[in-house]
PyMOL Python script that loads the backbone (N, CA, C, O; Angstrom):
from pymol import cmd

cmd.read_pdbstr("""\
ATOM      1  N   MET A   1      -0.325  -3.848  -6.398  1.00  0.00           N
ATOM      2  CA  MET A   1      -1.130  -3.610  -5.354  1.00  0.00           C
ATOM      3  C   MET A   1      -0.213  -3.113  -4.304  1.00  0.00           C
ATOM      4  O   MET A   1       0.963  -3.375  -4.556  1.00  0.00           O
ATOM      5  N   ALA A   2      -0.404  -2.501  -3.250  1.00  0.00           N
ATOM      6  CA  ALA A   2       0.236  -1.969  -2.303  1.00  0.00           C
ATOM      7  C   ALA A   2       0.651  -3.077  -1.138  1.00  0.00           C
ATOM      8  O   ALA A   2      -0.073  -4.055  -0.952  1.00  0.00           O
ATOM      9  N   HIS A   3       1.627  -2.905  -0.516  1.00  0.00           N
ATOM     10  CA  HIS A   3       2.092  -3.830   0.543  1.00  0.00           C
ATOM     11  C   HIS A   3       2.665  -2.943   1.802  1.00  0.00           C
ATOM     12  O   HIS A   3       3.773  -2.407   1.792  1.00  0.00           O
ATOM     13  N   GLY A   4       1.644  -2.872   2.983  1.00  0.00           N
ATOM     14  CA  GLY A   4       2.150  -2.122   3.891  1.00  0.00           C
ATOM     15  C   GLY A   4       2.209  -0.634   3.345  1.00  0.00           C
ATOM     16  O   GLY A   4       1.245  -0.025   2.883  1.00  0.00           O
ATOM     17  N   LEU A   5       3.537  -0.137   3.479  1.00  0.00           N
ATOM     18  CA  LEU A   5       3.456   1.593   2.905  1.00  0.00           C
ATOM     19  C   LEU A   5       4.401   1.501   1.788  1.00  0.00           C
ATOM     20  O   LEU A   5       5.049   2.479   1.417  1.00  0.00           O
ATOM     21  N   ASP A   6       4.494   0.310   1.230  1.00  0.00           N
ATOM     22  CA  ASP A   6       5.424   0.222   0.088  1.00  0.00           C
ATOM     23  C   ASP A   6       4.823   0.028  -1.237  1.00  0.00           C
ATOM     24  O   ASP A   6       3.748  -0.553  -1.089  1.00  0.00           O
ATOM     25  N   ASN A   7       5.054   0.257  -2.381  1.00  0.00           N
ATOM     26  CA  ASN A   7       4.481   0.078  -3.745  1.00  0.00           C
ATOM     27  C   ASN A   7       3.051   0.682  -3.851  1.00  0.00           C
ATOM     28  O   ASN A   7       2.201   0.213  -4.608  1.00  0.00           O
ATOM     29  N   TRP A   8       2.845   1.755  -3.040  1.00  0.00           N
ATOM     30  CA  TRP A   8       1.507   2.520  -3.562  1.00  0.00           C
ATOM     31  C   TRP A   8       1.536   3.357  -4.645  1.00  0.00           C
ATOM     32  O   TRP A   8       2.356   4.269  -4.750  1.00  0.00           O
ATOM     33  N   CYS A   9       0.619   3.082  -5.529  1.00  0.00           N
ATOM     34  CA  CYS A   9       0.892   4.003  -6.839  1.00  0.00           C
ATOM     35  C   CYS A   9      -0.486   4.948  -6.752  1.00  0.00           C
ATOM     36  O   CYS A   9      -1.187   4.949  -5.739  1.00  0.00           O
ATOM     37  N   TYR A  10      -0.774   5.710  -7.875  1.00  0.00           N
ATOM     38  CA  TYR A  10      -1.870   6.275  -8.160  1.00  0.00           C
ATOM     39  C   TYR A  10      -3.187   5.815  -7.902  1.00  0.00           C
ATOM     40  O   TYR A  10      -4.135   6.277  -7.266  1.00  0.00           O
ATOM     41  N   LYS A  11      -2.946   4.520  -8.731  1.00  0.00           N
ATOM     42  CA  LYS A  11      -4.633   3.902  -8.519  1.00  0.00           C
ATOM     43  C   LYS A  11      -4.824   3.495  -7.089  1.00  0.00           C
ATOM     44  O   LYS A  11      -5.906   3.700  -6.539  1.00  0.00           O
ATOM     45  N   ASP A  12      -3.785   2.905  -6.435  1.00  0.00           N
ATOM     46  CA  ASP A  12      -4.119   2.345  -4.818  1.00  0.00           C
ATOM     47  C   ASP A  12      -4.653   3.568  -4.076  1.00  0.00           C
ATOM     48  O   ASP A  12      -5.673   3.461  -3.396  1.00  0.00           O
ATOM     49  N   VAL A  13      -3.776   5.122  -4.221  1.00  0.00           N
ATOM     50  CA  VAL A  13      -4.140   5.694  -3.274  1.00  0.00           C
ATOM     51  C   VAL A  13      -5.691   6.551  -3.462  1.00  0.00           C
ATOM     52  O   VAL A  13      -6.324   7.073  -2.544  1.00  0.00           O
ATOM     53  N   CYS A  14      -6.067   6.518  -4.894  1.00  0.00           N
ATOM     54  CA  CYS A  14      -7.218   6.936  -5.149  1.00  0.00           C
ATOM     55  C   CYS A  14      -8.015   6.026  -4.649  1.00  0.00           C
ATOM     56  O   CYS A  14      -8.619   6.416  -3.650  1.00  0.00           O
ATOM     57  N   GLU A  15      -8.287   4.706  -5.059  1.00  0.00           N
ATOM     58  CA  GLU A  15      -9.139   3.665  -4.414  1.00  0.00           C
ATOM     59  C   GLU A  15      -9.331   3.822  -2.763  1.00  0.00           C
ATOM     60  O   GLU A  15     -10.403   3.854  -2.158  1.00  0.00           O
ATOM     61  N   PHE A  16      -7.995   3.911  -2.214  1.00  0.00           N
ATOM     62  CA  PHE A  16      -8.085   4.083  -0.531  1.00  0.00           C
ATOM     63  C   PHE A  16      -8.898   5.316  -0.174  1.00  0.00           C
ATOM     64  O   PHE A  16      -9.631   5.361   0.814  1.00  0.00           O
ATOM     65  N   LEU A  17      -8.716   6.378  -1.090  1.00  0.00           N
ATOM     66  CA  LEU A  17      -9.365   7.707  -0.632  1.00  0.00           C
ATOM     67  C   LEU A  17     -10.750   7.618  -0.850  1.00  0.00           C
ATOM     68  O   LEU A  17     -11.583   8.109  -0.089  1.00  0.00           O
ATOM     69  N   LYS A  18     -11.053   6.894  -2.059  1.00  0.00           N
ATOM     70  CA  LYS A  18     -12.735   6.723  -2.442  1.00  0.00           C
ATOM     71  C   LYS A  18     -13.229   5.960  -1.287  1.00  0.00           C
ATOM     72  O   LYS A  18     -14.197   6.455  -0.710  1.00  0.00           O
ATOM     73  N   GLU A  19     -12.854   5.082  -0.929  1.00  0.00           N
ATOM     74  CA  GLU A  19     -13.313   3.909   0.277  1.00  0.00           C
ATOM     75  C   GLU A  19     -13.376   4.782   1.697  1.00  0.00           C
ATOM     76  O   GLU A  19     -13.925   4.277   2.677  1.00  0.00           O
ATOM     77  N   ASN A  20     -12.978   5.688   1.741  1.00  0.00           N
ATOM     78  CA  ASN A  20     -12.648   6.445   3.002  1.00  0.00           C
ATOM     79  C   ASN A  20     -13.236   7.812   2.752  1.00  0.00           C
ATOM     80  O   ASN A  20     -12.852   8.757   3.441  1.00  0.00           O
ATOM     81  N   GLY A  21     -14.136   7.974   1.817  1.00  0.00           N
ATOM     82  CA  GLY A  21     -14.887   9.293   1.719  1.00  0.00           C
ATOM     83  C   GLY A  21     -14.429  10.589   0.970  1.00  0.00           C
ATOM     84  O   GLY A  21     -15.199  11.543   0.857  1.00  0.00           O
ATOM     85  N   PHE A  22     -13.294  10.602   0.514  1.00  0.00           N
ATOM     86  CA  PHE A  22     -12.811  11.423  -0.319  1.00  0.00           C
ATOM     87  C   PHE A  22     -13.377  11.428  -2.049  1.00  0.00           C
ATOM     88  O   PHE A  22     -13.459  10.514  -2.869  1.00  0.00           O
ATOM     89  N   THR A  23     -13.596  12.418  -2.103  1.00  0.00           N
ATOM     90  CA  THR A  23     -13.930  12.725  -3.734  1.00  0.00           C
ATOM     91  C   THR A  23     -12.909  13.654  -4.528  1.00  0.00           C
ATOM     92  O   THR A  23     -12.170  14.521  -4.061  1.00  0.00           O
ATOM     93  N   PHE A  24     -13.056  13.259  -5.812  1.00  0.00           N
ATOM     94  CA  PHE A  24     -11.871  14.585  -6.452  1.00  0.00           C
ATOM     95  C   PHE A  24     -12.612  15.829  -6.314  1.00  0.00           C
ATOM     96  O   PHE A  24     -13.833  15.934  -6.200  1.00  0.00           O
ATOM     97  N   LEU A  25     -11.708  16.805  -6.338  1.00  0.00           N
ATOM     98  CA  LEU A  25     -12.044  18.040  -5.911  1.00  0.00           C
ATOM     99  C   LEU A  25     -11.573  18.946  -7.346  1.00  0.00           C
ATOM    100  O   LEU A  25     -12.462  19.449  -8.033  1.00  0.00           O
ATOM    101  N   GLU A  26     -10.498  19.063  -7.629  1.00  0.00           N
ATOM    102  CA  GLU A  26      -9.874  19.590  -8.746  1.00  0.00           C
ATOM    103  C   GLU A  26      -8.379  19.304  -9.375  1.00  0.00           C
ATOM    104  O   GLU A  26      -7.544  18.616  -8.786  1.00  0.00           O
ATOM    105  N   PHE A  27      -8.175  19.881 -10.555  1.00  0.00           N
ATOM    106  CA  PHE A  27      -6.890  19.530 -11.045  1.00  0.00           C
ATOM    107  C   PHE A  27      -5.896  20.623 -10.168  1.00  0.00           C
ATOM    108  O   PHE A  27      -6.444  21.542  -9.560  1.00  0.00           O
ATOM    109  N   ARG A  28      -4.759  20.508 -10.144  1.00  0.00           N
ATOM    110  CA  ARG A  28      -4.073  21.557  -9.652  1.00  0.00           C
ATOM    111  C   ARG A  28      -2.736  21.494 -10.376  1.00  0.00           C
ATOM    112  O   ARG A  28      -2.362  20.534 -11.050  1.00  0.00           O
ATOM    113  N   LYS A  29      -1.979  22.740 -10.143  1.00  0.00           N
ATOM    114  CA  LYS A  29      -0.825  23.048 -10.953  1.00  0.00           C
ATOM    115  C   LYS A  29       0.321  21.812 -11.597  1.00  0.00           C
ATOM    116  O   LYS A  29       0.964  21.177 -10.760  1.00  0.00           O
ATOM    117  N   GLY A  30       0.439  21.650 -12.406  1.00  0.00           N
ATOM    118  CA  GLY A  30       1.442  20.580 -13.166  1.00  0.00           C
ATOM    119  C   GLY A  30       0.644  19.388 -13.244  1.00  0.00           C
ATOM    120  O   GLY A  30      -0.447  19.414 -13.813  1.00  0.00           O
ATOM    121  N   SER A  31       1.041  18.483 -12.787  1.00  0.00           N
ATOM    122  CA  SER A  31       0.290  16.992 -13.055  1.00  0.00           C
ATOM    123  C   SER A  31      -0.200  16.564 -11.598  1.00  0.00           C
ATOM    124  O   SER A  31       0.072  15.430 -11.204  1.00  0.00           O
ATOM    125  N   HIS A  32      -0.955  17.496 -10.743  1.00  0.00           N
ATOM    126  CA  HIS A  32      -1.369  17.108  -9.492  1.00  0.00           C
ATOM    127  C   HIS A  32      -3.080  17.294  -9.431  1.00  0.00           C
ATOM    128  O   HIS A  32      -3.719  18.058 -10.155  1.00  0.00           O
ATOM    129  N   GLU A  33      -3.598  16.473  -8.469  1.00  0.00           N
ATOM    130  CA  GLU A  33      -4.955  16.760  -8.206  1.00  0.00           C
ATOM    131  C   GLU A  33      -5.369  16.896  -6.981  1.00  0.00           C
ATOM    132  O   GLU A  33      -4.520  16.433  -6.219  1.00  0.00           O
ATOM    133  N   ALA A  34      -6.149  17.254  -6.505  1.00  0.00           N
ATOM    134  CA  ALA A  34      -6.804  17.536  -5.069  1.00  0.00           C
ATOM    135  C   ALA A  34      -7.787  16.878  -4.951  1.00  0.00           C
ATOM    136  O   ALA A  34      -8.595  16.976  -5.874  1.00  0.00           O
ATOM    137  N   TRP A  35      -8.177  15.823  -3.640  1.00  0.00           N
ATOM    138  CA  TRP A  35      -9.013  14.902  -3.195  1.00  0.00           C
ATOM    139  C   TRP A  35      -9.512  15.636  -1.832  1.00  0.00           C
ATOM    140  O   TRP A  35      -8.746  16.088  -0.981  1.00  0.00           O
ATOM    141  N   ILE A  36     -11.009  15.676  -1.773  1.00  0.00           N
ATOM    142  CA  ILE A  36     -11.590  16.191  -0.432  1.00  0.00           C
ATOM    143  C   ILE A  36     -12.285  15.182   0.342  1.00  0.00           C
ATOM    144  O   ILE A  36     -12.798  14.187  -0.169  1.00  0.00           O
ATOM    145  N   ASN A  37     -12.295  15.433   1.504  1.00  0.00           N
ATOM    146  CA  ASN A  37     -12.947  14.789   2.388  1.00  0.00           C
ATOM    147  C   ASN A  37     -13.655  15.967   3.316  1.00  0.00           C
ATOM    148  O   ASN A  37     -13.010  16.494   4.223  1.00  0.00           O
ATOM    149  N   ARG A  38     -14.904  16.311   3.055  1.00  0.00           N
ATOM    150  CA  ARG A  38     -15.522  17.371   3.780  1.00  0.00           C
ATOM    151  C   ARG A  38     -15.515  17.011   5.369  1.00  0.00           C
ATOM    152  O   ARG A  38     -14.961  17.640   6.271  1.00  0.00           O
ATOM    153  N   GLU A  39     -16.294  15.813   5.454  1.00  0.00           N
ATOM    154  CA  GLU A  39     -16.416  15.473   6.850  1.00  0.00           C
ATOM    155  C   GLU A  39     -14.952  15.517   7.786  1.00  0.00           C
ATOM    156  O   GLU A  39     -14.891  15.900   8.954  1.00  0.00           O
ATOM    157  N   LEU A  40     -14.001  15.107   7.096  1.00  0.00           N
ATOM    158  CA  LEU A  40     -12.573  15.266   7.917  1.00  0.00           C
ATOM    159  C   LEU A  40     -12.316  16.521   8.072  1.00  0.00           C
ATOM    160  O   LEU A  40     -11.822  16.923   9.125  1.00  0.00           O
ATOM    161  N   ASN A  41     -12.627  17.404   6.978  1.00  0.00           N
ATOM    162  CA  ASN A  41     -11.830  18.751   6.569  1.00  0.00           C
ATOM    163  C   ASN A  41     -10.858  18.696   6.320  1.00  0.00           C
ATOM    164  O   ASN A  41     -10.085  19.494   6.850  1.00  0.00           O
ATOM    165  N   ALA A  42     -10.207  17.408   5.069  1.00  0.00           N
ATOM    166  CA  ALA A  42      -9.094  17.195   4.871  1.00  0.00           C
ATOM    167  C   ALA A  42      -9.016  17.344   3.097  1.00  0.00           C
ATOM    168  O   ALA A  42      -9.959  17.331   2.305  1.00  0.00           O
ATOM    169  N   VAL A  43      -7.740  17.466   2.858  1.00  0.00           N
ATOM    170  CA  VAL A  43      -7.690  17.631   1.512  1.00  0.00           C
ATOM    171  C   VAL A  43      -6.330  17.160   1.080  1.00  0.00           C
ATOM    172  O   VAL A  43      -5.333  17.795   1.422  1.00  0.00           O
ATOM    173  N   VAL A  44      -6.228  15.860   0.199  1.00  0.00           N
ATOM    174  CA  VAL A  44      -5.001  15.473  -0.071  1.00  0.00           C
ATOM    175  C   VAL A  44      -4.385  15.888  -1.679  1.00  0.00           C
ATOM    176  O   VAL A  44      -5.096  15.910  -2.683  1.00  0.00           O
ATOM    177  N   GLU A  45      -3.248  16.131  -1.658  1.00  0.00           N
ATOM    178  CA  GLU A  45      -2.743  16.533  -3.082  1.00  0.00           C
ATOM    179  C   GLU A  45      -1.698  15.259  -3.692  1.00  0.00           C
ATOM    180  O   GLU A  45      -0.578  14.981  -3.262  1.00  0.00           O
ATOM    181  N   ILE A  46      -2.460  14.578  -4.853  1.00  0.00           N
ATOM    182  CA  ILE A  46      -1.599  13.532  -5.391  1.00  0.00           C
ATOM    183  C   ILE A  46      -0.997  13.932  -6.733  1.00  0.00           C
ATOM    184  O   ILE A  46      -1.500  14.509  -7.698  1.00  0.00           O
ATOM    185  N   ASN A  47       0.166  13.481  -6.522  1.00  0.00           N
ATOM    186  CA  ASN A  47       1.113  13.683  -7.830  1.00  0.00           C
ATOM    187  C   ASN A  47       0.540  12.654  -8.857  1.00  0.00           C
ATOM    188  O   ASN A  47       0.716  11.466  -8.586  1.00  0.00           O
ATOM    189  N   VAL A  48      -0.162  12.992 -10.068  1.00  0.00           N
ATOM    190  CA  VAL A  48      -0.587  11.852 -10.821  1.00  0.00           C
ATOM    191  C   VAL A  48       0.560  11.864 -11.469  1.00  0.00           C
ATOM    192  O   VAL A  48       1.117  12.878 -11.888  1.00  0.00           O
ATOM    193  N   HIS A  49       1.044  10.472 -11.596  1.00  0.00           N
ATOM    194  CA  HIS A  49       2.228   9.714 -12.724  1.00  0.00           C
ATOM    195  C   HIS A  49       1.760   8.348 -13.143  1.00  0.00           C
ATOM    196  O   HIS A  49       0.762   7.759 -12.727  1.00  0.00           O
ATOM    197  N   SER A  50       2.608   7.949 -14.003  1.00  0.00           N
ATOM    198  CA  SER A  50       2.205   6.589 -14.256  1.00  0.00           C
ATOM    199  C   SER A  50       2.041   5.653 -13.389  1.00  0.00           C
ATOM    200  O   SER A  50       1.771   6.091 -12.271  1.00  0.00           O
ATOM    201  N   ALA A  51       2.111   4.341 -13.488  1.00  0.00           N
ATOM    202  CA  ALA A  51       2.117   3.293 -12.641  1.00  0.00           C
ATOM    203  C   ALA A  51       3.073   3.196 -11.636  1.00  0.00           C
ATOM    204  O   ALA A  51       3.042   2.337 -10.755  1.00  0.00           O
ATOM    205  N   LYS A  52       3.916   4.054 -11.748  1.00  0.00           N
ATOM    206  CA  LYS A  52       5.273   4.100 -10.718  1.00  0.00           C
ATOM    207  C   LYS A  52       4.521   4.154  -9.158  1.00  0.00           C
ATOM    208  O   LYS A  52       3.414   4.659  -8.974  1.00  0.00           O
ATOM    209  N   SER A  53       5.191   3.654  -8.305  1.00  0.00           N
ATOM    210  CA  SER A  53       4.909   3.607  -6.903  1.00  0.00           C
ATOM    211  C   SER A  53       5.551   5.042  -6.372  1.00  0.00           C
ATOM    212  O   SER A  53       6.519   5.560  -6.928  1.00  0.00           O
ATOM    213  N   PHE A  54       4.986   5.521  -5.404  1.00  0.00           N
ATOM    214  CA  PHE A  54       5.340   6.721  -5.053  1.00  0.00           C
ATOM    215  C   PHE A  54       6.488   6.399  -3.848  1.00  0.00           C
ATOM    216  O   PHE A  54       6.481   5.404  -3.124  1.00  0.00           O
ATOM    217  N   PRO A  55       7.406   7.421  -3.825  1.00  0.00           N
ATOM    218  CA  PRO A  55       8.552   7.384  -2.460  1.00  0.00           C
ATOM    219  C   PRO A  55       7.838   7.276  -1.168  1.00  0.00           C
ATOM    220  O   PRO A  55       6.713   7.763  -1.053  1.00  0.00           O
ATOM    221  N   ILE A  56       8.384   6.709  -0.257  1.00  0.00           N
ATOM    222  CA  ILE A  56       7.810   6.634   0.793  1.00  0.00           C
ATOM    223  C   ILE A  56       7.443   8.046   1.785  1.00  0.00           C
ATOM    224  O   ILE A  56       6.510   8.170   2.579  1.00  0.00           O
ATOM    225  N   ARG A  57       8.425   8.950   1.465  1.00  0.00           N
ATOM    226  CA  ARG A  57       7.918  10.282   1.966  1.00  0.00           C
ATOM    227  C   ARG A  57       6.753  10.906   1.498  1.00  0.00           C
ATOM    228  O   ARG A  57       5.981  11.453   2.286  1.00  0.00           O
ATOM    229  N   THR A  58       6.552  10.874   0.278  1.00  0.00           N
ATOM    230  CA  THR A  58       5.372  11.368  -0.645  1.00  0.00           C
ATOM    231  C   THR A  58       4.066  10.585  -0.090  1.00  0.00           C
ATOM    232  O   THR A  58       3.036  11.220   0.135  1.00  0.00           O
ATOM    233  N   LEU A  59       4.132   9.323   0.104  1.00  0.00           N
ATOM    234  CA  LEU A  59       3.072   8.683   0.700  1.00  0.00           C
ATOM    235  C   LEU A  59       2.683   9.139   2.118  1.00  0.00           C
ATOM    236  O   LEU A  59       1.495   9.247   2.421  1.00  0.00           O
ATOM    237  N   GLU A  60       3.683   9.411   2.997  1.00  0.00           N
ATOM    238  CA  GLU A  60       3.628   9.933   4.538  1.00  0.00           C
ATOM    239  C   GLU A  60       2.957  11.130   4.378  1.00  0.00           C
ATOM    240  O   GLU A  60       1.991  11.360   5.105  1.00  0.00           O
ATOM    241  N   THR A  61       3.412  12.157   3.309  1.00  0.00           N
ATOM    242  CA  THR A  61       2.834  13.419   3.056  1.00  0.00           C
ATOM    243  C   THR A  61       1.221  13.245   2.970  1.00  0.00           C
ATOM    244  O   THR A  61       0.465  13.939   3.650  1.00  0.00           O
ATOM    245  N   MET A  62       0.858  12.441   2.242  1.00  0.00           N
ATOM    246  CA  MET A  62      -0.260  12.202   1.605  1.00  0.00           C
ATOM    247  C   MET A  62      -1.429  11.602   2.698  1.00  0.00           C
ATOM    248  O   MET A  62      -2.649  11.734   2.602  1.00  0.00           O
ATOM    249  N   ILE A  63      -0.670  10.910   3.754  1.00  0.00           N
ATOM    250  CA  ILE A  63      -1.054  10.089   4.690  1.00  0.00           C
ATOM    251  C   ILE A  63      -1.503  11.376   5.803  1.00  0.00           C
ATOM    252  O   ILE A  63      -2.658  11.609   6.158  1.00  0.00           O
ATOM    253  N   ARG A  64      -0.399  12.047   6.192  1.00  0.00           N
ATOM    254  CA  ARG A  64      -0.818  13.205   6.870  1.00  0.00           C
ATOM    255  C   ARG A  64      -1.824  14.386   6.509  1.00  0.00           C
ATOM    256  O   ARG A  64      -2.503  15.110   7.237  1.00  0.00           O
ATOM    257  N   GLN A  65      -1.675  14.321   5.107  1.00  0.00           N
ATOM    258  CA  GLN A  65      -2.890  15.463   4.743  1.00  0.00           C
ATOM    259  C   GLN A  65      -4.468  14.678   4.803  1.00  0.00           C
ATOM    260  O   GLN A  65      -5.494  15.353   4.896  1.00  0.00           O
ATOM    261  N   SER A  66      -4.484  13.590   4.756  1.00  0.00           N
ATOM    262  CA  SER A  66      -5.815  12.950   4.806  1.00  0.00           C
ATOM    263  C   SER A  66      -6.120  12.950   6.034  1.00  0.00           C
ATOM    264  O   SER A  66      -7.346  12.925   6.142  1.00  0.00           O
ATOM    265  N   THR A  67      -5.373  12.974   7.449  1.00  0.00           N
ATOM    266  CA  THR A  67      -5.824  13.145   8.574  1.00  0.00           C
ATOM    267  C   THR A  67      -6.452  11.343   9.148  1.00  0.00           C
ATOM    268  O   THR A  67      -7.046  11.144  10.208  1.00  0.00           O
ATOM    269  N   ILE A  68      -6.149  10.409   8.251  1.00  0.00           N
ATOM    270  CA  ILE A  68      -6.652   9.340   8.606  1.00  0.00           C
ATOM    271  C   ILE A  68      -5.247   8.533   9.159  1.00  0.00           C
ATOM    272  O   ILE A  68      -4.243   8.522   8.446  1.00  0.00           O
ATOM    273  N   PRO A  69      -5.267   7.880  10.455  1.00  0.00           N
ATOM    274  CA  PRO A  69      -4.207   6.945  10.838  1.00  0.00           C
ATOM    275  C   PRO A  69      -3.483   6.254   9.826  1.00  0.00           C
ATOM    276  O   PRO A  69      -4.063   5.731   8.875  1.00  0.00           O
ATOM    277  N   LYS A  70      -2.014   6.214  10.003  1.00  0.00           N
ATOM    278  CA  LYS A  70      -1.118   5.346   9.440  1.00  0.00           C
ATOM    279  C   LYS A  70      -1.503   3.859   9.354  1.00  0.00           C
ATOM    280  O   LYS A  70      -1.201   3.195   8.363  1.00  0.00           O
ATOM    281  N   LYS A  71      -2.183   3.333  10.417  1.00  0.00           N
ATOM    282  CA  LYS A  71      -2.527   2.033  10.616  1.00  0.00           C
ATOM    283  C   LYS A  71      -3.605   1.915   9.750  1.00  0.00           C
ATOM    284  O   LYS A  71      -3.459   1.031   8.906  1.00  0.00           O
ATOM    285  N   ILE A  72      -4.571   2.498   9.709  1.00  0.00           N
ATOM    286  CA  ILE A  72      -5.508   2.300   8.770  1.00  0.00           C
ATOM    287  C   ILE A  72      -5.302   2.195   7.219  1.00  0.00           C
ATOM    288  O   ILE A  72      -6.086   1.539   6.532  1.00  0.00           O
ATOM    289  N   TRP A  73      -4.228   2.857   6.688  1.00  0.00           N
ATOM    290  CA  TRP A  73      -3.499   2.905   5.409  1.00  0.00           C
ATOM    291  C   TRP A  73      -2.743   1.318   5.378  1.00  0.00           C
ATOM    292  O   TRP A  73      -2.906   0.518   4.457  1.00  0.00           O
ATOM    293  N   ARG A  74      -2.155   1.147   6.217  1.00  0.00           N
ATOM    294  CA  ARG A  74      -1.284  -0.290   6.377  1.00  0.00           C
ATOM    295  C   ARG A  74      -2.536  -1.395   6.341  1.00  0.00           C
ATOM    296  O   ARG A  74      -2.388  -2.390   5.631  1.00  0.00           O
ATOM    297  N   ASP A  75      -3.529  -1.256   6.956  1.00  0.00           N
ATOM    298  CA  ASP A  75      -4.429  -2.375   7.231  1.00  0.00           C
ATOM    299  C   ASP A  75      -5.307  -2.689   5.918  1.00  0.00           C
ATOM    300  O   ASP A  75      -5.607  -3.823   5.544  1.00  0.00           O
ATOM    301  N   TRP A  76      -5.659  -1.506   5.296  1.00  0.00           N
ATOM    302  CA  TRP A  76      -6.120  -1.590   3.790  1.00  0.00           C
ATOM    303  C   TRP A  76      -5.339  -2.564   2.809  1.00  0.00           C
ATOM    304  O   TRP A  76      -5.902  -3.289   1.988  1.00  0.00           O
ATOM    305  N   THR A  77      -4.140  -2.495   2.979  1.00  0.00           N
ATOM    306  CA  THR A  77      -3.423  -3.541   2.080  1.00  0.00           C
ATOM    307  C   THR A  77      -3.517  -4.885   2.509  1.00  0.00           C
ATOM    308  O   THR A  77      -3.035  -5.721   1.744  1.00  0.00           O
ATOM    309  N   LYS A  78      -3.991  -5.250   3.483  1.00  0.00           N
ATOM    310  CA  LYS A  78      -4.035  -6.709   3.989  1.00  0.00           C
ATOM    311  C   LYS A  78      -5.628  -7.277   3.655  1.00  0.00           C
ATOM    312  O   LYS A  78      -5.852  -8.426   4.036  1.00  0.00           O
ATOM    313  N   ARG A  79      -6.561  -6.664   3.083  1.00  0.00           N
ATOM    314  CA  ARG A  79      -7.776  -7.054   2.684  1.00  0.00           C
ATOM    315  C   ARG A  79      -7.922  -8.009   1.733  1.00  0.00           C
ATOM    316  O   ARG A  79      -9.047  -8.358   1.376  1.00  0.00           O
TER     317      ARG A  79
END
""", "prot")
cmd.dss("prot")
cmd.show_as("cartoon", "prot")
cmd.util.cbc("prot")
cmd.orient("prot")
């Protein structure tokens, strides 16, 4: 499980995105997926890899792409 912005793995990101209105859009080049939230007009590209956690800069890129404030991402881990 993620803690703050540390230890976010593929499963955590997908779960967070689903809970915030995103749905799977398509497979992209290599081992990437695109998730979309039409209401927010946002597309997040996720690098699909095993249970390893994402580097913080990679997670921050996904946060920017989602247009969801970083605080909401952090608070999600405290539930």
